[in-house]
N, CA, C and O of each residue as an XYZ file, in Angstrom:
864
protein
N     -11.107    -69.492      7.400
C     -11.587    -68.124      7.626
C     -13.098    -68.133      7.839
O     -13.799    -69.047      7.405
N     -13.570    -67.113      8.505
C     -14.976    -67.002      8.865
C     -15.513    -65.660      8.361
O     -14.860    -64.627      8.508
N     -16.704    -65.689      7.768
C     -17.281    -64.467      7.207
C     -18.608    -64.133      7.856
O     -19.406    -65.016      8.169
N     -18.834    -62.829      8.055
C     -20.128    -62.297      8.464
C     -20.602    -61.356      7.365
O     -19.908    -60.407      7.002
N     -21.787    -61.627      6.844
C     -22.366    -60.806      5.781
C     -23.624    -60.168      6.334
O     -24.575    -60.866      6.685
N     -23.637    -58.849      6.414
C     -24.776    -58.141      6.990
C     -25.408    -57.254      5.922
O     -24.718    -56.527      5.207
N     -26.725    -57.329      5.833
C     -27.461    -56.509      4.864
C     -28.307    -55.484      5.608
O     -29.004    -55.808      6.570
N     -28.232    -54.238      5.140
C     -28.916    -53.129      5.788
C     -29.756    -52.367      4.758
O     -29.554    -52.481      3.549
N     -30.693    -51.594      5.279
C     -31.394    -50.602      4.462
C     -31.223    -49.230      5.121
O     -31.486    -49.059      6.312
N     -30.778    -48.261      4.320
C     -30.631    -46.890      4.804
C     -31.973    -46.189      4.592
O     -32.290    -45.765      3.480
N     -32.752    -46.073      5.655
C     -34.091    -45.503      5.563
C     -34.021    -43.989      5.440
O     -34.691    -43.400      4.592
N     -33.218    -43.360      6.277
C     -33.011    -41.913      6.192
C     -31.524    -41.611      6.302
O     -30.796    -42.263      7.050
N     -31.087    -40.614      5.546
C     -29.681    -40.231      5.549
C     -29.085    -40.349      4.161
O     -29.690    -40.925      3.256
N     -27.896    -39.800      4.005
C     -27.206    -39.773      2.725
C     -26.318    -40.996      2.569
O     -25.498    -41.283      3.441
N     -26.477    -41.722      1.461
C     -25.631    -42.882      1.197
C     -24.168    -42.464      1.063
O     -23.281    -43.137      1.589
N     -23.912    -41.368      0.367
C     -22.535    -40.887      0.227
C     -21.929    -40.581      1.586
O     -20.780    -40.930      1.855
N     -22.705    -39.927      2.443
C     -22.219    -39.591      3.777
C     -21.939    -40.850      4.584
O     -20.938    -40.924      5.297
N     -22.816    -41.836      4.475
C     -22.599    -43.100      5.179
C     -21.288    -43.738      4.757
O     -20.497    -44.150      5.605
N     -21.051    -43.825      3.448
C     -19.831    -44.458      2.955
C     -18.588    -43.701      3.411
O     -17.579    -44.315      3.757
N     -18.654    -42.391      3.415
C     -17.506    -41.599      3.859
C     -17.222    -41.831      5.343
O     -16.061    -41.923      5.742
N     -18.247    -41.925      6.147
C     -18.041    -42.153      7.580
C     -17.472    -43.539      7.847
O     -16.568    -43.702      8.666
N     -18.008    -44.540      7.145
C     -17.485    -45.890      7.305
C     -16.020    -45.943      6.882
O     -15.195    -46.557      7.559
N     -15.704    -45.306      5.777
C     -14.336    -45.317      5.249
C     -13.362    -44.624      6.197
O     -12.279    -45.138      6.475
N     -13.757    -43.456      6.688
C     -12.849    -42.652      7.492
C     -12.678    -43.170      8.905
O     -11.663    -42.891      9.543
N     -13.643    -43.915      9.406
C     -13.614    -44.284     10.813
C     -13.721    -45.790     11.038
O     -12.770    -46.413     11.510
N     -14.861    -46.375     10.707
C     -15.077    -47.769     11.080
C     -14.124    -48.723     10.366
O     -13.614    -49.659     10.983
N     -13.876    -48.502      9.081
C     -12.991    -49.409      8.344
C     -11.603    -49.459      8.968
O     -10.962    -50.510      8.993
N     -11.145    -48.322      9.470
C      -9.834    -48.292     10.119
C      -9.870    -49.038     11.451
O      -8.913    -49.723     11.812
N     -10.975    -48.903     12.176
C     -11.086    -49.567     13.470
C     -11.168    -51.085     13.333
O     -10.499    -51.817     14.062
N     -11.991    -51.552     12.394
C     -12.138    -53.005     12.258
C     -10.854    -53.642     11.736
O     -10.553    -54.790     12.063
N     -10.100    -52.906     10.929
C      -8.850    -53.443     10.394
C      -7.789    -53.641     11.476
O      -6.811    -54.358     11.265
N      -7.979    -53.015     12.616
C      -7.039    -53.154     13.729
C      -7.413    -54.278     14.686
O      -6.673    -54.555     15.631
N      -8.557    -54.934     14.454
C      -9.016    -55.972     15.366
C      -8.222    -57.259     15.201
O      -7.724    -57.562     14.117
N      -8.111    -58.007     16.286
C      -7.409    -59.281     16.260
C      -8.076    -60.234     15.270
O      -9.299    -60.370     15.255
N      -7.273    -60.883     14.456
C      -7.779    -61.863     13.517
C      -8.379    -61.291     12.253
O      -8.937    -62.034     11.446
N      -8.275    -59.975     12.060
C      -8.864    -59.354     10.871
C      -8.204    -59.857      9.594
O      -6.984    -60.003      9.520
N      -9.050    -60.121      8.576
C      -8.559    -60.529      7.257
C      -9.006    -59.537      6.191
O      -8.181    -59.057      5.414
N     -10.316    -59.217      6.139
C     -10.800    -58.308      5.102
C     -12.142    -57.715      5.509
O     -12.863    -58.261      6.345
N     -12.454    -56.577      4.888
C     -13.725    -55.884      5.121
C     -14.112    -55.154      3.843
O     -13.292    -54.464      3.237
N     -15.379    -55.312      3.436
C     -15.890    -54.672      2.223
C     -17.278    -54.115      2.502
O     -18.054    -54.702      3.255
N     -17.583    -52.975      1.886
C     -18.924    -52.393      1.972
C     -19.430    -52.158      0.558
O     -18.775    -51.507     -0.256
N     -20.628    -52.711      0.279
C     -21.197    -52.706     -1.067
C     -22.525    -51.955     -1.043
O     -23.399    -52.242     -0.225
N     -22.664    -50.986     -1.955
C     -23.941    -50.300     -2.119
C     -24.793    -51.050     -3.137
O     -24.385    -51.236     -4.283
N     -25.976    -51.478     -2.711
C     -26.912    -52.186     -3.566
C     -28.030    -51.237     -4.005
O     -28.154    -50.137     -3.466
N     -28.837    -51.652     -4.970
C     -30.006    -50.832     -5.310
C     -30.983    -50.738     -4.133
O     -30.873    -51.478     -3.156
N     -31.938    -49.814     -4.249
C     -33.008    -49.657     -3.262
C     -32.478    -49.268     -1.883
O     -33.045    -49.646     -0.858
N     -31.389    -48.513     -1.873
C     -30.815    -47.988     -0.628
C     -30.400    -49.085      0.343
O     -30.450    -48.908      1.560
N     -29.993    -50.212     -0.210
C     -29.483    -51.289      0.629
C     -27.957    -51.305      0.599
O     -27.321    -50.828     -0.341
N     -27.401    -51.869      1.659
C     -25.949    -51.942      1.836
C     -25.606    -53.326      2.376
O     -26.307    -53.863      3.233
N     -24.525    -53.889      1.865
C     -23.989    -55.135      2.420
C     -22.581    -54.873      2.942
O     -21.761    -54.247      2.269
N     -22.315    -55.362      4.154
C     -20.950    -55.359      4.665
C     -20.475    -56.802      4.767
O     -21.231    -57.686      5.170
N     -19.227    -57.031      4.403
C     -18.620    -58.357      4.463
C     -17.382    -58.256      5.346
O     -16.412    -57.580      5.003
N     -17.430    -58.938      6.485
C     -16.301    -58.932      7.425
C     -15.711    -60.330      7.465
O     -16.433    -61.303      7.681
N     -14.407    -60.439      7.258
C     -13.734    -61.738      7.232
C     -12.653    -61.754      8.313
O     -11.807    -60.863      8.388
N     -12.709    -62.791      9.144
C     -11.758    -62.948     10.237
C     -11.216    -64.373     10.250
O     -11.714    -65.254      9.550
N     -10.179    -64.575     11.068
C      -9.595    -65.906     11.183
C     -10.601    -66.918     11.711
O     -10.594    -68.078     11.299
N     -11.480    -66.476     12.637
C     -12.422    -67.407     13.231
C     -13.663    -66.715     13.742
O     -13.746    -65.488     13.709
N     -14.647    -67.494     14.223
C     -15.926    -66.919     14.646
C     -15.838    -66.010     15.862
O     -16.618    -65.064     15.969
N     -14.917    -66.265     16.779
C     -14.822    -65.408     17.963
C     -14.415    -63.988     17.589
O     -14.977    -63.019     18.099
N     -13.437    -63.870     16.699
C     -13.025    -62.533     16.255
C     -14.135    -61.850     15.472
O     -14.324    -60.639     15.585
N     -14.879    -62.629     14.670
C     -15.991    -62.061     13.920
C     -17.076    -61.542     14.851
O     -17.672    -60.498     14.586
N     -17.338    -62.259     15.936
C     -18.336    -61.820     16.894
C     -17.906    -60.522     17.572
O     -18.733    -59.644     17.817
N     -16.617    -60.402     17.874
C     -16.110    -59.162     18.468
C     -16.298    -57.995     17.515
O     -16.557    -56.875     17.953
N     -16.171    -58.243     16.216
C     -16.371    -57.171     15.232
C     -17.835    -56.745     15.182
O     -18.134    -55.580     14.920
N     -18.752    -57.687     15.432
C     -20.176    -57.332     15.470
C     -20.455    -56.360     16.612
O     -21.202    -55.393     16.459
N     -19.845    -56.635     17.745
C     -20.039    -55.748     18.890
C     -19.430    -54.378     18.618
O     -20.001    -53.356     18.999
N     -18.269    -54.353     17.958
C     -17.652    -53.086     17.579
C     -18.562    -52.310     16.639
O     -18.741    -51.103     16.801
N     -19.140    -53.001     15.650
C     -20.022    -52.347     14.680
C     -21.247    -51.752     15.371
O     -21.693    -50.659     15.023
N     -21.779    -52.467     16.337
C     -22.961    -51.961     17.039
C     -22.628    -50.696     17.826
O     -23.384    -49.724     17.801
N     -21.497    -50.715     18.522
C     -21.091    -49.516     19.287
C     -20.824    -48.345     18.350
O     -21.224    -47.217     18.636
N     -20.154    -48.605     17.241
C     -19.826    -47.530     16.311
C     -21.087    -46.935     15.703
O     -21.207    -45.716     15.580
N     -22.024    -47.794     15.325
C     -23.270    -47.303     14.726
C     -24.028    -46.415     15.702
O     -24.530    -45.357     15.321
N     -24.112    -46.835     16.946
C     -24.827    -46.043     17.949
C     -24.157    -44.692     18.180
O     -24.832    -43.697     18.445
N     -22.829    -44.657     18.081
C     -22.110    -43.414     18.357
C     -22.004    -42.497     17.152
O     -22.051    -41.275     17.298
N     -21.861    -43.073     15.954
C     -21.517    -42.271     14.783
C     -22.659    -42.062     13.788
O     -22.556    -41.210     12.906
N     -23.734    -42.820     13.916
C     -24.829    -42.725     12.936
C     -26.148    -42.363     13.613
O     -27.213    -42.820     13.198
N     -26.072    -41.551     14.641
C     -27.285    -41.196     15.376
C     -28.253    -40.371     14.538
O     -29.450    -40.335     14.823
N     -27.737    -39.706     13.501
C     -28.605    -38.893     12.648
C     -29.105    -39.653     11.424
O     -29.740    -39.066     10.549
N     -28.824    -40.958     11.355
C     -29.289    -41.788     10.245
C     -30.138    -42.925     10.784
O     -30.021    -43.312     11.946
N     -30.996    -43.457      9.918
C     -31.777    -44.645     10.253
C     -31.288    -45.777      9.368
O     -31.738    -45.938      8.233
N     -30.348    -46.568      9.911
C     -29.762    -47.686      9.191
C     -30.286    -48.970      9.825
O     -29.907    -49.314     10.945
N     -31.147    -49.668      9.115
C     -31.815    -50.841      9.671
C     -31.193    -52.125      9.144
O     -31.044    -52.306      7.935
N     -30.834    -53.004     10.053
C     -30.271    -54.291      9.654
C     -31.388    -55.225      9.213
O     -32.368    -55.410      9.936
N     -31.244    -55.817      8.025
C     -32.267    -56.679      7.447
C     -31.937    -58.153      7.645
O     -32.820    -58.956      7.947
N     -30.665    -58.508      7.476
C     -30.284    -59.923      7.465
C     -28.826    -60.072      7.847
O     -28.001    -59.205      7.558
N     -28.516    -61.192      8.508
C     -27.136    -61.525      8.851
C     -26.874    -62.976      8.442
O     -27.641    -63.874      8.789
N     -25.793    -63.194      7.707
C     -25.332    -64.535      7.351
C     -23.948    -64.732      7.946
O     -23.083    -63.868      7.800
N     -23.730    -65.860      8.614
C     -22.438    -66.121      9.255
C     -22.039    -67.563      8.972
O     -22.829    -68.482      9.187
N     -20.810    -67.762      8.488
C     -20.375    -69.121      8.196
C     -18.876    -69.156      7.934
O     -18.251    -68.148      7.607
N     -18.330    -70.346      8.090
C     -16.976    -70.598      7.608
C     -16.949    -70.425      6.081
O     -17.931    -70.713      5.396
N     -15.830    -69.960      5.573
C     -15.641    -69.870      4.122
C     -15.112    -71.215      3.638
O     -14.047    -71.662      4.066
N     -15.854    -71.851      2.752
C     -15.481    -73.191      2.287
C     -14.495    -73.151      1.126
O     -13.595    -73.987      1.040
N     -14.666    -72.175      0.230
C     -13.785    -72.034     -0.935
C     -13.486    -70.559     -1.117
O     -14.392    -69.729     -1.032
N     -12.235    -70.222     -1.366
C     -11.908    -68.819     -1.642
C     -10.674    -68.711     -2.517
O      -9.795    -69.572     -2.506
N     -10.640    -67.615     -3.280
C      -9.477    -67.225     -4.052
C      -9.414    -65.699     -4.022
O     -10.448    -65.045     -3.886
N      -8.239    -65.134     -4.143
C      -8.111    -63.677     -4.190
C      -6.845    -63.303     -4.937
O      -5.847    -64.022     -4.898
N      -6.900    -62.171     -5.617
C      -5.724    -61.635     -6.301
C      -5.083    -60.558     -5.427
O      -5.694    -60.054     -4.485
N      -3.854    -60.225     -5.758
C      -3.158    -59.205     -4.970
C      -3.831    -57.843     -5.063
O      -3.633    -56.994     -4.194
N      -4.621    -57.626     -6.104
C      -5.348    -56.362     -6.230
C      -6.329    -56.163     -5.081
O      -6.716    -55.033     -4.781
N      -6.734    -57.263     -4.434
C      -7.644    -57.165     -3.296
C      -7.003    -56.429     -2.116
O      -7.705    -55.915     -1.245
N      -5.684    -56.383     -2.093
C      -4.991    -55.730     -0.980
C      -5.008    -54.207     -1.088
O      -4.737    -53.512     -0.109
N      -5.322    -53.692     -2.264
C      -5.382    -52.244     -2.425
C      -6.666    -51.711     -1.780
O      -7.760    -52.119     -2.170
N      -6.552    -50.808     -0.801
C      -7.761    -50.305     -0.149
C      -8.625    -49.498     -1.107
O      -8.115    -48.810     -1.992
N      -9.926    -49.587     -0.923
C     -10.865    -48.745     -1.653
C     -11.413    -47.696     -0.698
O     -11.764    -47.993      0.444
N     -11.480    -46.459     -1.191
C     -11.957    -45.350     -0.375
C     -13.177    -44.719     -1.028
O     -13.266    -44.623     -2.252
N     -14.108    -44.294     -0.195
C     -15.376    -43.764     -0.683
C     -15.192    -42.584     -1.625
O     -16.009    -42.370     -2.520
N     -14.126    -41.818     -1.428
C     -13.949    -40.590     -2.202
C     -13.228    -40.811     -3.531
O     -13.183    -39.905     -4.363
N     -12.662    -42.003     -3.742
C     -11.763    -42.152     -4.883
C     -12.224    -43.139     -5.943
O     -11.563    -43.272     -6.973
N     -13.343    -43.840     -5.725
C     -13.786    -44.759     -6.762
C     -14.360    -46.025     -6.185
O     -14.522    -46.142     -4.970
N     -14.674    -46.987     -7.053
C     -15.309    -48.211     -6.586
C     -14.967    -49.371     -7.507
O     -14.475    -49.187     -8.620
N     -15.244    -50.575     -7.009
C     -15.180    -51.780     -7.816
C     -16.552    -52.437     -7.755
O     -17.532    -51.762     -7.442
N     -16.653    -53.720     -8.040
C     -17.972    -54.320     -8.191
C     -18.036    -55.666     -7.487
O     -17.066    -56.424     -7.480
N     -19.191    -55.953     -6.896
C     -19.404    -57.217     -6.191
C     -20.757    -57.805     -6.597
O     -21.747    -57.084     -6.717
N     -20.783    -59.115     -6.803
C     -22.028    -59.836     -7.060
C     -22.223    -60.870     -5.955
O     -21.312    -61.634     -5.635
N     -23.419    -60.883     -5.381
C     -23.771    -61.812     -4.314
C     -24.874    -62.719     -4.840
O     -25.922    -62.243     -5.278
N     -24.638    -64.020     -4.797
C     -25.610    -64.976     -5.328
C     -25.906    -66.045     -4.278
O     -24.997    -66.562     -3.629
N     -27.177    -66.365     -4.122
C     -27.584    -67.418     -3.197
C     -28.185    -68.581     -3.981
O     -28.877    -68.393     -4.982
N     -27.898    -69.792     -3.493
C     -28.342    -70.998     -4.172
C     -28.978    -71.971     -3.177
O     -28.692    -71.947     -1.981
N     -29.843    -72.820     -3.710
C     -30.411    -73.924     -2.941
C     -30.138    -75.219     -3.693
O     -30.444    -75.339     -4.879
N     -29.557    -76.186     -2.988
C     -29.299    -77.491     -3.587
C     -30.497    -78.389     -3.279
O     -30.700    -78.799     -2.136
N     -31.274    -78.686     -4.297
C     -32.499    -79.469     -4.112
C     -32.277    -80.959     -4.328
O     -33.090    -81.779     -3.901
N     -31.193    -81.307     -4.981
C     -30.825    -82.718     -5.151
C     -29.326    -82.772     -5.391
O     -28.773    -81.956     -6.129
N     -28.672    -83.745     -4.758
C     -27.237    -83.863     -4.918
C     -26.513    -83.700     -3.592
O     -27.140    -83.565     -2.541
N     -25.195    -83.713     -3.652
C     -24.344    -83.671     -2.467
C     -23.674    -82.303     -2.325
O     -22.998    -81.841     -3.243
N     -23.865    -81.659     -1.170
C     -23.198    -80.379     -0.910
C     -21.683    -80.545     -0.974
O     -20.988    -79.715     -1.560
N     -21.174    -81.612     -0.375
C     -19.722    -81.809     -0.358
C     -19.174    -81.975     -1.770
O     -18.072    -81.510     -2.063
N     -19.928    -82.630     -2.645
C     -19.493    -82.790     -4.032
C     -19.499    -81.449     -4.756
O     -18.579    -81.144     -5.515
N     -20.536    -80.650     -4.520
C     -20.591    -79.321     -5.143
C     -19.405    -78.478     -4.695
O     -18.737    -77.855     -5.521
N     -19.142    -78.455     -3.393
C     -18.026    -77.656     -2.877
C     -16.702    -78.123     -3.469
O     -15.859    -77.305     -3.837
N     -16.523    -79.429     -3.561
C     -15.276    -79.970     -4.107
C     -15.083    -79.567     -5.564
O     -13.984    -79.181     -5.960
N     -16.143    -79.653     -6.362
C     -16.018    -79.308     -7.778
C     -15.838    -77.810     -7.986
O     -15.102    -77.384     -8.876
N     -16.510    -77.017     -7.165
C     -16.285    -75.566     -7.233
C     -14.825    -75.260     -6.939
O     -14.206    -74.440     -7.617
N     -14.277    -75.925     -5.924
C     -12.899    -75.669     -5.513
C     -11.902    -76.044     -6.595
O     -10.967    -75.294     -6.876
N     -12.102    -77.201     -7.198
C     -11.115    -77.699     -8.163
C     -11.323    -77.174     -9.571
O     -10.412    -77.247    -10.396
N     -12.511    -76.644     -9.864
C     -12.794    -76.219    -11.232
C     -13.220    -74.755    -11.327
O     -12.484    -73.930    -11.867
N     -14.398    -74.430    -10.807
C     -14.921    -73.088    -11.025
C     -14.054    -72.013    -10.383
O     -13.833    -70.961    -10.983
N     -13.561    -72.259     -9.180
C     -12.730    -71.248     -8.513
C     -11.481    -70.941     -9.325
O     -11.002    -69.807     -9.331
N     -10.960    -71.942    -10.002
C      -9.798    -71.727    -10.850
C     -10.182    -70.956    -12.112
O      -9.435    -70.092    -12.572
N     -11.352    -71.274    -12.666
C     -11.816    -70.587    -13.876
C     -12.062    -69.110    -13.627
O     -11.655    -68.265    -14.424
N     -12.728    -68.797    -12.525
C     -13.121    -67.411    -12.271
C     -11.907    -66.505    -12.082
O     -11.956    -65.311    -12.377
N     -10.811    -67.093    -11.582
C      -9.586    -66.294    -11.417
C      -9.038    -65.781    -12.738
O      -8.352    -64.759    -12.779
N      -9.342    -66.493    -13.819
C      -8.805    -66.119    -15.121
C      -9.604    -65.053    -15.843
O      -9.204    -64.610    -16.920
N     -10.728    -64.631    -15.274
C     -11.553    -63.604    -15.914
C     -10.925    -62.231    -15.675
O     -10.477    -61.922    -14.571
N     -10.901    -61.430    -16.712
C     -10.271    -60.105    -16.624
C     -10.907    -59.274    -15.512
O     -12.130    -59.192    -15.399
N     -10.058    -58.666    -14.701
C     -10.542    -57.809    -13.634
C     -10.851    -58.532    -12.344
O     -11.397    -57.930    -11.420
N     -10.515    -59.821    -12.254
C     -10.807    -60.601    -11.043
C     -10.126    -60.017     -9.820
O      -8.954    -59.643     -9.858
N     -10.893    -59.944     -8.721
C     -10.366    -59.498     -7.429
C     -10.471    -60.595     -6.375
O      -9.496    -60.885     -5.681
N     -11.656    -61.210     -6.251
C     -11.807    -62.231     -5.230
C     -13.080    -63.040     -5.415
O     -14.026    -62.613     -6.078
N     -13.074    -64.230     -4.804
C     -14.230    -65.131     -4.854
C     -14.288    -65.896     -3.543
O     -13.262    -66.320     -3.013
N     -15.513    -66.071     -3.020
C     -15.683    -66.927     -1.858
C     -17.036    -67.607     -1.922
O     -18.006    -67.061     -2.448
N     -17.079    -68.819     -1.369
C     -18.299    -69.611     -1.324
C     -18.485    -70.116      0.095
O     -17.561    -70.658      0.702
N     -19.704    -69.930      0.620
C     -20.019    -70.324      1.983
C     -21.223    -71.254      1.982
O     -22.207    -71.008      1.285
N     -21.140    -72.317      2.762
C     -22.300    -73.162      3.002
C     -23.039    -72.621      4.222
O     -22.452    -72.465      5.293
N     -24.326    -72.336      4.054
C     -25.115    -71.712      5.113
C     -25.888    -72.722      5.947
O     -26.482    -72.357      6.961
N     -25.890    -73.983      5.537
C     -26.742    -74.973      6.169
C     -28.055    -75.086      5.422
O     -28.386    -74.232      4.600
N     -28.802    -76.143      5.710
C     -30.094    -76.378      5.057
C     -29.978    -76.376      3.536
O     -30.880    -75.926      2.828
N     -28.832    -76.896      3.042
C     -28.604    -77.015      1.592
C     -28.592    -75.660      0.881
O     -28.952    -75.567     -0.293
N     -28.181    -74.622      1.591
C     -28.063    -73.292      1.006
C     -26.594    -72.897      0.889
O     -25.767    -73.250      1.730
N     -26.293    -72.154     -0.177
C     -24.951    -71.640     -0.422
C     -25.052    -70.167     -0.787
O     -26.054    -69.718     -1.343
N     -24.001    -69.423     -0.466
C     -23.905    -68.040     -0.938
C     -22.505    -67.827     -1.487
O     -21.518    -68.250     -0.885
N     -22.429    -67.160     -2.648
C     -21.131    -66.829     -3.237
C     -21.002    -65.322     -3.363
O     -21.990    -64.615     -3.567
N     -19.792    -64.845     -3.241
C     -19.479    -63.439     -3.477
C     -18.312    -63.379     -4.440
O     -17.279    -64.009     -4.214
N     -18.478    -62.616     -5.526
C     -17.390    -62.401     -6.467
C     -17.097    -60.912     -6.535
O     -18.007    -60.084     -6.574
N     -15.823    -60.591     -6.547
C     -15.373    -59.201     -6.587
C     -14.562    -58.990     -7.862
O     -13.637    -59.743     -8.166
N     -14.937    -57.940     -8.602
C     -14.264    -57.628     -9.855
C     -13.991    -56.132     -9.953
O     -14.556    -55.323     -9.216
N     -13.120    -55.798    -10.873
C     -12.820    -54.393    -11.127
C     -14.056    -53.642    -11.606
O     -14.234    -52.466    -11.288
N     -14.918    -54.327    -12.376
C     -16.089    -53.651    -12.923
C     -17.202    -54.669    -13.181
O     -17.020    -55.871    -12.987
N     -18.345    -54.169    -13.618
C     -19.509    -55.011    -13.842
C     -19.264    -56.040    -14.942
O     -19.786    -57.152    -14.868
N     -18.483    -55.690    -15.955
C     -18.252    -56.615    -17.064
C     -17.645    -57.924    -16.567
O     -18.037    -59.000    -17.019
N     -16.713    -57.839    -15.661
C     -16.117    -59.051    -15.106
C     -17.126    -59.881    -14.331
O     -17.146    -61.106    -14.444
N     -17.965    -59.213    -13.544
C     -18.986    -59.931    -12.783
C     -19.976    -60.619    -13.714
O     -20.401    -61.744    -13.450
N     -20.345    -59.948    -14.804
C     -21.252    -60.560    -15.775
C     -20.612    -61.785    -16.429
O     -21.276    -62.796    -16.656
N     -19.322    -61.685    -16.728
C     -18.613    -62.824    -17.318
C     -18.558    -63.995    -16.341
O     -18.669    -65.151    -16.748
N     -18.388    -63.698    -15.056
C     -18.359    -64.768    -14.056
C     -19.730    -65.406    -13.912
O     -19.830    -66.603    -13.646
N     -20.780    -64.625    -14.082
C     -22.142    -65.167    -14.028
C     -22.358    -66.161    -15.163
O     -22.928    -67.232    -14.952
N     -21.906    -65.812    -16.365
C     -21.992    -66.721    -17.507
C     -21.188    -67.993    -17.252
O     -21.635    -69.096    -17.570
N     -20.000    -67.828    -16.676
C     -19.143    -68.984    -16.393
C     -19.796    -69.893    -15.353
O     -19.700    -71.117    -15.448
N     -20.460    -69.295    -14.359
C     -21.130    -70.088    -13.323
C     -22.265    -70.909    -13.922
O     -22.453    -72.070    -13.560
N     -23.024    -70.305    -14.843
C     -24.123    -71.032    -15.488
C     -23.593    -72.220    -16.284
O     -24.171    -73.305    -16.236
N     -22.491    -72.021    -17.018
C     -21.904    -73.119    -17.782
C     -21.384    -74.207    -16.845
O     -21.539    -75.396    -17.122
N     -20.773    -73.803    -15.750
C     -20.227    -74.762    -14.789
C     -21.318    -75.664    -14.231
O     -21.142    -76.880    -14.156
N     -22.440    -75.077    -13.840
C     -23.537    -75.869    -13.285
C     -24.058    -76.862    -14.309
O     -24.324    -78.017    -13.977
N     -24.205    -76.421    -15.551
C     -24.744    -77.283    -16.605
C     -23.779    -78.406    -16.972
O     -24.180    -79.559    -17.135
N     -22.498    -78.049    -17.099
C     -21.523    -79.000    -17.627
C     -20.899    -79.881    -16.552
O     -20.559    -81.032    -16.828
N     -20.741    -79.373    -15.341
C     -19.972    -80.114    -14.345
C     -20.785    -80.584    -13.149
O     -20.279    -81.336    -12.316
N     -22.033    -80.154    -13.053
C     -22.894    -80.627    -11.966
C     -24.187    -81.210    -12.533
O     -25.272    -80.861    -12.068
N     -24.093    -82.086    -13.521
C     -25.308    -82.593    -14.166
C     -26.191    -83.413    -13.231
O     -27.397    -83.511    -13.456
N     -25.617    -84.000    -12.192
C     -26.398    -84.813    -11.276
C     -26.986    -84.025    -10.128
O     -27.651    -84.598     -9.264
N     -26.757    -82.730    -10.098
C     -27.249    -81.899     -9.005
C     -28.360    -80.982     -9.494
O     -28.331    -80.491    -10.622
N     -29.327    -80.765     -8.635
C     -30.381    -79.791     -8.916
C     -30.096    -78.575     -8.045
O     -30.512    -78.520     -6.887
N     -29.389    -77.605     -8.602
C     -29.000    -76.416     -7.856
C     -29.687    -75.204     -8.489
O     -29.575    -74.970     -9.692
N     -30.386    -74.453     -7.671
C     -31.211    -73.355     -8.144
C     -30.726    -72.054     -7.518
O     -30.520    -71.977     -6.307
N     -30.545    -71.037     -8.348
C     -30.186    -69.733     -7.808
C     -31.447    -69.061     -7.285
O     -32.404    -68.865     -8.034
N     -31.453    -68.711     -6.018
C     -32.644    -68.157     -5.379
C     -32.586    -66.648     -5.217
O     -33.617    -66.015     -4.991
N     -31.409    -66.060     -5.327
C     -31.296    -64.599     -5.200
C     -29.994    -64.154     -5.840
O     -29.004    -64.885     -5.833
N     -30.004    -62.957     -6.388
C     -28.796    -62.366     -6.982
C     -28.854    -60.862     -6.779
O     -29.793    -60.201     -7.223
N     -27.855    -60.331     -6.111
C     -27.758    -58.888     -5.899
C     -26.344    -58.458     -6.274
O     -25.401    -59.238     -6.146
N     -26.198    -57.234     -6.730
C     -24.870    -56.737     -7.088
C     -24.823    -55.236     -6.900
O     -25.849    -54.556     -6.891
N     -23.604    -54.734     -6.748
C     -23.453    -53.302     -6.566
C     -22.006    -52.891     -6.457
O     -21.097    -53.712     -6.584
N     -21.802    -51.611     -6.219
C     -20.465    -51.039     -6.162
C     -19.850    -51.188     -4.780
O     -20.489    -50.918     -3.764
N     -18.587    -51.625     -4.765
C     -17.817    -51.687     -3.524
C     -17.160    -50.320     -3.329
O     -16.295    -49.923     -4.109
N     -17.572    -49.613     -2.295
C     -17.047    -48.269     -2.056
C     -15.930    -48.237     -1.022
O     -15.095    -47.332     -1.030
N     -15.914    -49.222     -0.134
C     -14.932    -49.245      0.946
C     -14.391    -50.662      1.075
O     -15.166    -51.619      1.078
N     -13.082    -50.810      1.180
C     -12.518    -52.135      1.460
C     -11.144    -52.002      2.098
O     -10.397    -51.057      1.848
N     -10.847    -52.986      2.929
C      -9.529    -53.144      3.531
C      -9.227    -54.632      3.530
O     -10.147    -55.442      3.645
N      -7.968    -55.011      3.402
C      -7.611    -56.428      3.435
C      -6.153    -56.594      3.818
O      -5.310    -55.743      3.533
N      -5.881    -57.703      4.467
C      -4.518    -58.098      4.788
C      -4.093    -59.253      3.895
O      -4.917    -59.855      3.206
N      -2.808    -59.556      3.912
C      -2.267    -60.565      3.005
C      -2.875    -61.941      3.235
O      -2.850    -62.780      2.335
N      -3.420    -62.190      4.419
C      -4.027    -63.487      4.697
C      -5.168    -63.812      3.742
O      -5.484    -64.983      3.531
N      -5.791    -62.787      3.162
C      -6.904    -63.032      2.243
C      -6.433    -63.758      0.983
O      -7.236    -64.381      0.287
N      -5.144    -63.680      0.691
C      -4.602    -64.313     -0.512
C      -4.443    -65.821     -0.355
O      -4.284    -66.534     -1.346
N      -4.485    -66.315      0.887
C      -4.343    -67.761      1.125
C      -5.666    -68.443      0.783
O      -6.678    -68.158      1.422
N      -5.685    -69.330     -0.199
C      -6.967    -69.918     -0.622
C      -7.550    -70.866      0.425
O      -6.820    -71.554      1.139
N      -8.866    -70.886      0.499
C      -9.572    -71.883      1.290
C     -10.015    -72.988      0.343
O     -10.485    -72.726     -0.764
N      -9.854    -74.243      0.802
C     -10.202    -75.386     -0.027
C     -11.259    -76.232      0.665
O     -11.239    -76.417      1.882
N     -12.179    -76.738     -0.141
C     -13.283    -77.540      0.393
C     -12.746    -78.839      1.028
O     -13.525    -79.647      1.533
């Protein structure tokens, strides 16, 4: 599977209104695209937003980018939504529970997502991915409220992980588990967390393909 992670800042306009428009219109459109697997929209602090689009491959993901651009130009003309960053990569490790298949709607509630970026300063990326796959990915599934986990290698010894939980407590527990994992199972690696952001998932759609795990 292939993921596109886009970070935006809403300079002018209502965050609630943005989420409602994405939920009512764009989320339905992207879910109909060829190769669609999952889509999530996360509200971060400081009026930032992250969208996570998951497709079977990079070509379908690129088509979704073009769809997003057309939709934004047509439906958000009264808002100033500025794109800050785009991350695109194959998903190296993933797990998901069946709860991920339940759609989230802007009007009915939210769940929680934590996004963490890492830099490997010493050690083997392939070894880290393998150990995450065989150990940490299995551990995180056992935390109460687990929804999903994915790890992407970005190149240049950088990694990004996304964990989805029912609430913040689960995400905090996964953060503690990640710290223990690095200390206990990656003693020969110098891996540093360079960024951590988290927020409420207001919109999501997913197909059953998201339940198929990706292995390093």
